[in-house]
C-alpha positions in Angstrom: 133.0 -77.9 -99.1 133.4 -77.4 -102.3 136.7 -76.2 -104.1 135.4 -73.1 -105.1 134.2 -72.3 -102.3 136.6 -73.6 -100.0 139.2 -71.0 -102.7 137.0 -68.1 -102.0 136.9 -68.7 -98.1 140.7 -69.0 -97.8 141.2 -65.8 -99.7 138.7 -63.4 -98.1 140.3 -65.0 -94.5 143.8 -64.2 -95.9 143.0 -61.1 -97.3 144.8 -61.9 -100.6 144.5 -60.1 -103.9 140.6 -59.4 -103.6 140.5 -59.0 -107.5 141.8 -62.5 -108.2 139.2 -64.3 -110.5 138.9 -68.2 -109.8 137.3 -70.2 -112.8 134.3 -71.8 -111.9 134.2 -75.1 -113.2 130.9 -77.2 -112.8 126.8 -75.8 -112.3 126.9 -76.9 -108.5 129.8 -74.4 -107.7 128.0 -71.9 -110.4 125.0 -72.3 -108.4 126.7 -72.1 -104.6 128.0 -68.6 -106.2 124.7 -67.2 -107.5 122.0 -68.7 -105.1 120.0 -66.1 -103.4 122.1 -63.1 -104.9 121.1 -60.5 -107.6 123.7 -60.0 -110.0 124.3 -56.2 -110.6 125.8 -53.7 -113.0 124.8 -50.1 -113.3 121.3 -50.0 -114.4 121.2 -53.8 -114.6 119.7 -56.4 -111.9 119.6 -59.8 -112.6 118.8 -62.9 -110.9 120.1 -66.7 -112.2 117.5 -69.1 -110.7 118.8 -72.9 -109.7 116.2 -74.1 -111.8 117.4 -72.4 -114.9 115.7 -69.3 -115.0 117.3 -65.9 -115.7 114.6 -62.5 -115.0 115.4 -58.9 -114.2 115.8 -55.8 -115.6 118.2 -53.9 -117.3 117.7 -49.9 -117.9 113.6 -49.6 -118.1 113.1 -53.3 -119.9 112.5 -56.6 -118.6 115.3 -59.4 -118.8 114.3 -63.0 -119.0 115.8 -66.3 -120.1 117.1 -69.8 -119.5 120.6 -71.2 -118.7 122.1 -74.5 -118.4 125.6 -75.4 -117.7 127.4 -77.2 -120.7 131.1 -78.3 -121.1 132.4 -76.5 -118.4 130.3 -73.3 -119.8 127.2 -71.2 -118.8 124.9 -71.1 -121.5 122.1 -68.9 -121.6 119.2 -67.9 -123.8 118.1 -64.3 -123.2 115.8 -61.6 -124.0 116.1 -58.1 -123.2 112.9 -55.9 -123.4 111.6 -58.9 -126.1 114.5 -58.7 -128.5 116.4 -61.8 -128.5 120.1 -61.5 -127.2 120.5 -65.4 -128.5 121.9 -68.5 -127.3 125.8 -67.9 -125.9 127.8 -70.0 -123.7 130.4 -68.3 -121.6 132.8 -68.7 -119.2 132.7 -68.0 -115.2 134.9 -66.4 -113.3 134.3 -65.4 -109.7 136.2 -63.6 -106.7 136.3 -63.5 -102.9 135.3 -60.2 -102.9 131.7 -60.8 -104.4 132.0 -60.3 -107.8 131.3 -62.5 -110.9 132.4 -62.4 -114.5 130.9 -63.9 -117.5 133.0 -64.2 -120.9 131.1 -64.7 -124.1 132.1 -67.1 -126.9 133.6 -69.9 -124.5 136.1 -67.3 -123.0 136.9 -65.8 -126.0 134.8 -62.7 -126.3 133.5 -60.0 -124.6 133.2 -60.0 -120.8 130.8 -58.3 -118.2 131.4 -58.1 -114.4 128.8 -58.0 -111.8 128.6 -57.4 -108.1 127.0 -60.3 -106.4 124.1 -58.8 -104.1 
């Protein structure tokens, strides 16, 4: 089992610090965390597919795009309601209680927390 998955399971079993964020270091770990899940926030539902596609809905508009993993970061090119949000590489962290956090600009920018459902 991968290091991240093991750490998340250990935290869940031990009941330690539910909100503790663990950095996702590589693409395999990232795919293990998001596979088959929907990332949700109020009015937003997104699926990040293992094949590099992103699709979903935000408010009343479609969300679509592509992603890849580069140098330890989730890099995405995203469109929301047809408007380009642009290319950005983001740091990714996950919690044992089913949340995932993306921080733009390689971990130096704004961040967004999603629930994994």
